[in-house]
C-alpha positions in Angstrom: 0.0 0.0 0.0 1.7 3.2 -1.3 1.2 6.3 0.8 3.2 9.4 -0.1 3.7 12.0 2.6 4.5 14.7 0.1 1.2 14.3 -1.7 -1.3 13.2 1.0 -4.5 14.0 -1.0 -3.3 12.1 -4.0 -2.5 9.2 -1.7 -6.0 9.2 -0.3 -7.5 9.2 -3.8 -5.1 6.4 -4.8 -6.4 4.4 -1.8 -10.0 4.9 -2.8 -9.2 3.9 -6.4 -8.1 0.5 -5.2 -11.8 -0.5 -5.1 -13.2 1.0 -8.3 -16.3 -1.2 -8.4 -17.6 -0.3 -4.9 -16.7 3.4 -5.4 -18.6 3.5 -8.7 -21.7 1.9 -7.1 -21.4 4.3 -4.1 -21.3 7.4 -6.4 -24.1 6.0 -8.6 -26.3 5.5 -5.5 -25.4 8.9 -4.2 -26.3 10.6 -7.5 -29.8 9.0 -7.4 -30.5 9.7 -3.7 -29.5 13.4 -4.1 -31.8 14.1 -7.0 -34.5 15.6 -4.6 -32.0 18.1 -3.2 -31.6 19.9 -6.5 -34.9 19.1 -8.1 -37.2 20.1 -5.3 -36.6 23.8 -5.9 -37.9 23.2 -9.5 -41.1 21.6 -8.1 -41.5 24.4 -5.6 -41.1 27.0 -8.3 -43.6 25.2 -10.5 -46.2 25.0 -7.7 -45.7 28.7 -6.8 -46.2 29.7 -10.5 -49.4 27.5 -10.7 -50.8 29.3 -7.6 -49.7 32.8 -8.9 -51.3 32.1 -12.3 -54.5 30.4 -10.9 -53.6 27.0 -12.3 -55.3 23.6 -11.7 -55.2 21.5 -8.6 -54.5 18.3 -10.6 -51.3 19.8 -11.9 -50.2 20.5 -8.3 -50.9 16.9 -7.4 -48.8 15.7 -10.4 -45.9 17.6 -9.1 -46.6 16.2 -5.6 -46.4 12.7 -7.0 -43.1 13.5 -8.7 -41.8 14.8 -5.4 -43.0 11.7 -3.5 -41.3 9.3 -5.9 -38.0 11.3 -5.7 -38.1 11.4 -1.9 -39.0 7.8 -1.5 -36.1 6.5 -3.6 -33.7 8.3 -1.3 -34.0 5.7 1.4 -32.9 2.6 -0.5 -30.2 4.5 -2.4 -28.9 6.0 0.8 -28.5 2.6 2.3 -26.7 1.4 -0.9 -24.4 4.4 -0.8 -23.7 3.8 2.9 -23.0 0.1 2.4 -20.6 0.5 -0.5 -18.8 3.7 0.6 -18.4 2.8 4.2 -17.2 -0.7 3.2 -14.4 1.1 1.2 -13.6 3.4 4.1 -13.4 0.5 6.6 -11.4 -1.7 4.2 -9.0 1.3 3.6 -8.6 1.7 7.4 -8.0 -2.1 7.9 -5.6 -2.1 4.9 -3.6 0.9 6.4 -3.3 -0.8 9.8 -2.2 -4.1 8.1 0.3 -2.2 6.0 1.7 -0.5 9.0 1.9 -3.7 10.9 3.7 -5.4 8.0 6.1 -2.4 7.6 6.9 -2.4 11.3 7.8 -6.0 11.1 10.1 -5.3 8.2 11.9 -2.3 9.8 15.2 -2.8 11.5 15.7 -3.2 15.2 17.5 0.1 15.0 14.3 1.8 14.0 12.4 0.2 16.8 15.2 1.2 19.3 14.8 4.9 18.2 11.0 5.0 17.9 8.7 5.2 20.9 6.3 2.3 21.0 3.6 4.8 22.2 4.1 7.0 19.1 4.0 3.9 16.8 0.8 2.8 18.5 -0.6 6.3 18.0 0.0 6.1 14.3 -1.7 2.7 13.9 -4.7 3.6 16.1 -5.3 7.4 16.1 -3.9 8.4 12.7 -5.8 5.7 10.8 -9.0 6.6 12.7 -8.5 10.3 11.6 -8.3 9.2 8.0 -11.5 7.1 8.3 -13.2 10.1 9.9 -12.0 12.4 7.1 -13.4 10.1 4.4 -16.6 9.5 6.3 -17.4 13.1 7.2 -16.0 15.0 4.1 -17.1 12.7 1.3 -20.9 13.2 1.8 -21.0 17.0 1.8 -18.4 17.1 -1.0 -20.4 14.9 -3.3 -23.6 16.7 -2.3 -22.1 20.1 -3.1 -20.9 18.8 -6.5 -24.3 17.3 -7.2 -26.1 20.5 -6.2 -23.7 22.6 -8.3 -24.2 20.4 -11.4 -28.0 20.2 -10.9 -28.5 23.8 -10.1 -26.3 24.9 -13.0 -28.1 22.6 -15.4 -31.6 23.6 -14.3 -30.7 27.3 -14.3 -29.2 27.0 -17.7 -32.5 25.7 -18.9 -34.8 28.0 -17.1 -32.9 31.3 -16.4 -29.5 31.1 -18.3 -28.9 34.8 -17.8 -28.4 34.2 -14.0 -25.5 31.6 -14.5 -22.7 34.2 -14.0 -23.9 34.8 -10.4 -23.2 31.1 -9.5 -19.7 31.4 -10.8 -18.9 33.6 -7.8 -19.4 30.9 -5.2 -16.7 28.4 -6.1 -13.8 31.0 -6.5 -14.7 32.6 -3.2 -14.8 29.2 -1.4 -11.4 28.3 -3.0 -10.1 31.7 -1.9 -11.1 31.1 1.7 -9.5 27.6 1.7 -6.3 29.0 0.1 -6.1 31.7 2.8 -6.1 29.2 5.7 -4.5 26.1 4.0 -0.9 26.8 4.8 -1.5 28.0 8.4 -3.8 25.0 8.9 -1.2 22.5 7.8 1.5 24.0 10.1 -0.9 24.1 13.1 -2.1 20.5 12.5 1.5 19.3 12.2 2.5 21.0 15.5 -0.6 19.6 17.2 0.3 16.1 15.9 3.8 16.3 17.2 2.6 17.5 20.6 0.2 14.6 20.7 3.1 12.2 19.9 5.2 13.7 22.7 2.3 13.3 25.0 1.6 9.7 24.0 5.3 8.9 24.6 5.2 10.4 28.1 2.0 8.5 29.0 3.7 5.3 27.8 6.8 6.1 29.9 4.6 6.8 32.9 2.8 3.5 32.5 6.0 1.4 32.2 7.7 3.3 35.1 4.9 3.0 37.6 6.8 0.4 39.8 9.9 2.6 39.8 7.9 5.7 40.5 6.1 4.1 43.4 9.2 2.6 44.8 11.0 6.0 45.0 8.0 8.2 45.8 8.2 10.1 42.5 4.5 10.3 41.8 4.5 14.1 41.7 7.4 14.0 39.3 5.7 11.6 37.0 2.4 13.6 37.0 4.4 16.8 36.3 6.0 15.2 33.2 2.7 14.1 31.9 1.1 17.5 32.8 3.8 19.3 30.8 2.9 17.2 27.8 -0.8 17.8 28.3 -0.1 21.5 28.5 1.7 21.4 25.1 -1.3 19.5 23.6 -3.8 22.0 25.2 -1.8 25.0 23.9 -1.5 23.8 20.3 -5.1 22.5 20.3 -6.4 25.9 21.3 -4.4 27.6 18.6 -5.8 25.2 16.1 -9.3 25.7 17.4 -9.0 29.5 17.0 -7.8 29.1 13.5 -10.7 26.8 12.7 -13.0 29.4 14.3 -11.7 32.1 12.1 -12.2 29.9 9.1 -15.8 28.8 10.0 -16.9 32.4 10.7 -15.3 33.8 7.5 -16.9 31.1 5.4 -20.3 31.6 6.9 -20.4 35.4 6.6 -19.1 35.3 3.0 -21.6 32.7 1.8 -24.6 34.2 3.6 -23.9 37.6 2.1 -23.7 36.0 -1.3 -27.1 34.2 -0.6 -28.8 37.4 0.4 -27.3 39.2 -2.6 -28.6 36.5 -4.9 -32.2 36.8 -3.5 -32.1 40.6 -3.8 -30.7 40.5 -7.3 -33.3 38.0 -8.5 -36.1 40.1 -7.0 -34.8 43.3 -8.6 -34.5 41.7 -12.0 -38.1 40.4 -11.7 -39.5 43.7 -10.4 -37.7 45.8 -13.0 -38.3 43.4 -15.8 -34.6 43.4 -16.6 -34.9 39.6 -16.9 -38.2 37.7 -17.5 -38.1 36.0 -14.1 -41.3 34.7 -12.5 -42.0 34.6 -8.7 -41.4 30.9 -8.8 -38.1 31.3 -10.5 -37.1 33.9 -7.9 -37.6 31.2 -5.3 -35.9 28.7 -7.5 -32.8 30.8 -7.9 -32.7 31.8 -4.2 -33.1 28.1 -3.2 -30.3 27.0 -5.5 -28.0 29.6 -4.2 -28.9 28.8 -0.6 -28.1 25.1 -1.3 -24.8 26.0 -2.9 -23.7 28.3 -0.1 -24.9 25.8 2.5 -22.9 23.0 0.9 -19.8 25.1 0.6 -20.2 26.4 4.2 -20.4 22.8 5.3 -17.4 21.8 3.3 -15.4 24.7 4.6 -16.4 23.9 8.2 -15.0 20.4 7.6 -11.6 21.8 6.7 -10.3 21.0 10.2 -11.4 17.4 9.8 -9.8 17.2 6.4 -6.6 18.9 7.6 -6.4 16.5 10.5 -6.8 13.5 8.1 -4.3 14.8 5.7 -1.7 15.3 8.5 -2.4 11.7 9.6 -1.6 10.6 6.1 1.7 12.3 6.4 2.2 10.7 9.8 1.5 7.2 8.5 3.8 7.9 5.5 6.7 8.4 8.0 6.5 4.7 8.8 5.5 3.4 5.4 8.3 5.4 3.7 10.9 4.7 6.4 14.0 3.3 4.5 15.6 1.6 7.5 14.5 -1.9 6.5 15.9 -5.3 7.2 17.4 -6.3 3.9 15.8 -9.8 3.3 14.1 -9.5 -0.1 15.8 -11.5 -2.9 18.2 -13.3 -0.6 18.7 -17.0 -0.2 16.0 -18.8 1.7 17.2 -21.0 4.6 15.5 -24.4 4.7 17.7 -26.2 7.2 20.3 -25.2 9.9 22.9 -27.5 11.5 24.1 -24.8 13.9 27.7 -23.9 12.9 28.3 -20.2 13.6 31.6 -18.5 12.5 32.7 -14.9 13.3 35.5 -13.8 11.1 37.2 -10.5 12.2 33.8 -9.1 13.2 33.6 -5.5 14.3 30.6 -3.3 15.0 30.2 0.4 15.7 26.9 1.6 17.1 25.3 4.6 15.3 26.7 7.9 16.6 29.6 6.2 18.5 33.2 7.4 17.9 34.8 3.9 18.2 33.9 0.3 17.7 32.0 -1.5 20.4 33.4 -4.8 19.1 36.9 -5.2 17.6 38.0 -8.0 15.2 36.4 -10.9 17.0 37.2 -14.4 15.5 35.3 -17.3 16.8 34.1 -20.7 15.4 31.2 -22.4 17.2 30.5 -26.0 16.3 27.0 -27.4 15.9 25.7 -28.5 19.3 28.4 -26.5 21.2 27.5 -24.3 24.2 29.5 -21.1 24.3 29.1 -18.5 27.1 30.1 -14.9 27.0 31.1 -13.0 30.2 32.7 -9.7 30.9 31.9 -6.3 32.4 29.0 -4.1 31.2 29.7 -2.7 27.7 32.2 -5.5 26.9 30.2 -6.5 23.8 28.3 -9.6 25.0 24.8 -8.6 23.9 26.2 -7.1 20.7 27.4 -10.5 19.7 24.0 -12.0 20.3 22.3 -9.2 18.3 24.8 -9.8 15.5 24.1 -13.5 15.4 20.4 -12.8 15.3 20.9 -10.3 12.5 19.3 -7.5 14.5 22.4 -5.5 13.7 25.0 -6.0 10.9 28.8 -6.1 11.2 30.5 -2.9 10.2 33.6 -5.0 9.6 34.2 -8.7 9.0 31.4 -11.2 8.5 29.3 -13.8 10.2 28.7 -17.3 8.7 25.8 -19.6 9.4 26.7 -23.1 8.3 29.4 -21.7 6.1 27.3 -19.1 4.4 27.7 -15.3 4.9 24.6 -14.2 6.7 24.5 -11.1 4.5 23.5 -13.4 1.7 20.6 -15.0 3.6 17.0 -14.1 4.2 17.3 -13.9 7.9 13.5 -14.2 8.4 13.8 -17.8 7.3 17.0 -18.4 9.2 15.3 -17.3 12.5 12.8 -20.1 12.2 15.5 -22.3 13.5 16.5 -20.0 16.3 14.9 -19.4 19.7 15.7 -16.7 22.2 15.2 -16.7 26.0 15.8 -13.1 27.2 16.3 -11.8 30.8 12.7 -10.7 31.0 10.4 -12.9 28.9 7.5 -11.1 27.4 4.1 -12.9 27.4 1.0 -11.4 25.7 -2.5 -11.2 26.9 -3.7 -14.7 26.2 -3.8 -18.2 27.5 -0.7 -20.3 28.5 -1.4 -22.5 25.5 -1.5 -19.5 23.1 1.7 -18.1 24.5 3.6 -21.4 24.2 2.3 -22.2 20.7 2.6 -18.6 19.4 2.9 -18.6 15.6 2.5 -22.4 15.3 -0.5 -24.1 13.7 -2.3 -27.2 15.0 -0.1 -28.1 17.9 -1.5 -31.3 19.5 -2.0 -31.6 23.2 0.8 -34.3 23.6 3.4 -32.0 21.9 2.3 -29.1 24.2 2.4 -31.2 27.3 5.9 -32.5 26.4 7.2 -29.0 26.0 5.7 -27.9 29.3 7.1 -31.0 31.0 10.6 -30.5 29.6 10.5 -26.8 30.7 9.5 -27.8 34.2 6.3 -25.8 33.7 3.6 -28.5 34.2 3.2 -27.5 37.8 2.3 -24.0 36.6 -0.4 -25.4 34.5 -1.7 -27.8 37.1 -1.9 -25.0 39.7 -4.1 -22.8 37.5 -7.9 -23.1 37.6 -8.2 -23.5 33.8 -5.0 -25.4 33.1 -3.2 -24.2 30.0 -6.4 -22.3 29.0 -5.7 -19.9 31.9 -5.2 -16.3 30.7 -1.9 -15.0 31.9 -2.7 -11.2 31.8 -0.9 -8.5 30.0 2.9 -9.2 29.8 2.2 -12.3 31.9 1.3 -10.2 34.9 -0.5 -13.1 36.7 2.6 -15.2 36.8 5.8 -14.8 38.7 9.1 -14.1 37.0 10.3 -17.7 37.3 7.0 -19.0 35.9 7.2 -16.6 33.0 10.7 -17.8 32.2 9.6 -21.4 32.2 6.7 -20.6 29.9 9.2 -18.9 27.6 11.4 -21.9 27.7 8.4 -24.1 26.8 7.8 -21.7 23.9 11.4 -22.3 22.7 11.3 -26.1 23.2 8.1 -26.6 21.2 9.9 -25.1 18.2 12.8 -27.5 18.5 15.4 -24.8 17.5 18.9 -25.7 16.2 20.4 -22.4 17.6 19.5 -21.1 21.1 20.4 -17.7 22.5 20.1 -17.1 26.2 20.5 -13.5 27.4 20.8 -13.3 31.2 18.0 -15.8 31.4 18.2 -16.3 35.1 19.8 -13.1 36.5 16.4 -11.6 37.6 15.3 -14.6 39.5 15.4 -15.7 43.2 17.5 -18.8 44.0 14.5 -21.2 44.1 13.1 -20.0 40.7 16.7 -19.9 39.3 17.1 -23.6 40.2 13.9 -24.5 38.4 14.7 -22.4 35.3 18.3 -23.8 35.2 16.9 -27.3 35.1 14.6 -26.4 32.3 17.5 -24.7 30.4 19.6 -27.8 30.7 16.9 -29.7 28.9 16.5 -27.0 26.3 20.2 -26.7 25.6 20.8 -30.4 25.0 22.0 -31.0 21.4 21.6 -27.4 20.3 24.1 -24.7 19.4 23.8 -22.4 22.4 25.1 -18.9 23.0 24.8 -17.7 26.6 25.3 -14.3 28.0 25.5 -14.4 31.8 26.7 -12.3 34.8 26.4 -15.2 37.3 29.3 -17.4 36.5 27.7 -20.3 38.4 25.2 -20.7 35.6 27.8 -21.3 32.9 30.3 -23.8 34.5 29.2 -26.6 32.2 29.6 -24.6 29.0 31.9 -26.1 26.5 33.8 -22.9 26.1 33.6 -19.5 28.0 34.6 -16.4 26.1 35.8 -13.5 28.3 35.2 -10.2 26.6 36.8 -6.9 27.6 36.5 -3.6 25.7 34.9 -5.4 22.7 37.8 -7.8 22.4 38.3 -11.5 23.3 40.5 -11.5 26.4 40.4 -15.2 27.2 38.7 -18.3 26.0 38.5 -21.9 27.4 36.4 -24.1 29.7 35.6 -23.2 33.2 38.4 -25.4 34.6 41.0 -24.1 32.0 40.2 -20.5 32.7 40.5 -20.9 36.5 43.8 -22.7 36.1 45.0 -19.8 33.9 44.4 -17.4 36.8 43.5 -14.6 34.5 40.5 -12.3 34.0 37.9 -15.1 34.4 39.5 -16.3 37.6 39.4 -12.8 39.0 35.7 -12.5 38.1 35.0 -15.9 39.6 36.8 -15.0 42.8 34.9 -11.7 43.1 31.5 -13.5 42.8 32.6 -16.3 45.1 33.1 -13.6 47.8 
């Protein structure tokens, strides 16, 4: 779905053109249902002239029958218009949300690190809703004004063609009003959107930091930060409201003056005989002009809604046009993984850094081998895991998976053979079963039970009132940290990965929970290539090799026993933790 932030109106029209059949049916139904709006003044004029000229009652009844038929057909055609047009609007909204979700899944981890999740959520929810509201609220009066303009112009051309130049004043004046406020409206709407995004980010921060806020008694500080954001929104919203007020008043006064002028002009022409205009035609012309000005006033009053929708198109385009993608398209699909990982002179420099965070690392990891990474904070442990996952790319050297440079692989397919157990496992609002089988189809009960058993998580299921159909709450809030970790391990086990990445998987747990999770991890690591990042050296004693990192370089490498015997950096770390 292509959305161009530089041409938002064109983008909206392009979105609507994606469903030409329904749009055509909607416009056709609208044209039929709106006939009474521009034809009733003709009927009114005819009846007035019949009365003024002492005509027959039967002729009045004929015109009444015509009016009845025209009004009655409005109901079914309005339903048809609503069905087809709103189907297009809702389909467009769903399509935009799906396109945003797909794009967000294609953008690099670097983008997601920079972008606030609250702002991204705002784009998917609020901005798409603004576009739907714009289409819903602007389309009807816009089409109605066009139909009235066409109908009124056509009927006037037939009945009083000399009066057509007066109509030509309305559209230029409406365009002048719009042009006068368009640039200021865009700037004000953009500032208001940016303030809303800042506010959304602060609310998101407040929600995530509530435990920290409560623990340190910082409630007033948190409220003050949100209040500052709310004040920015209030200030920009008020400025936008005042601009919209100026626009609405200017539009109303201008169009009403034109309407009065039209009535007076038609009356003068009729009274003076300058034009052969009957009393009915005076009413006709006045009614048409009133309809025109009313439609244009309504359109101009909807400029704020339209401006908000157009600004939301630009906001969505920021994501859909973001170039920072994971480069997977056209690369080799991975259909099997044995688990050999090779780092050849790998370096990495984080964006904005002045020096490399990882320097020339060489390491060959055999299939099924467990390698642990230890070292002080900032040594490069998590960077290596992110490089192996492909979340970040080497700025020097290369990483091979089963002998193939990972730059040549579609990493989405490679990750199907990888599982990650982070320090803080994230569960979603759903059942235990849904969390464990996330992304898998038709998982039988025996396979699910085996994964839970091997993850030492069956006791969690048995203790819940609804077993594995128990809802765990948002982010697994109804489970303890150790329980969440074991559910996450079951999620990894059920996929039978060939490569396993453990990032501080037990560091946040109490000793009892840590023992249970370690037992589950031992089962998970068996026969799989495993990379472990750990601060607690007690959790990696049985690793095949331990890599000691310092300043982004490998300082030492060997087994637990070998490194202790060497009496180097690892031995010093071990002695410090042993107390």
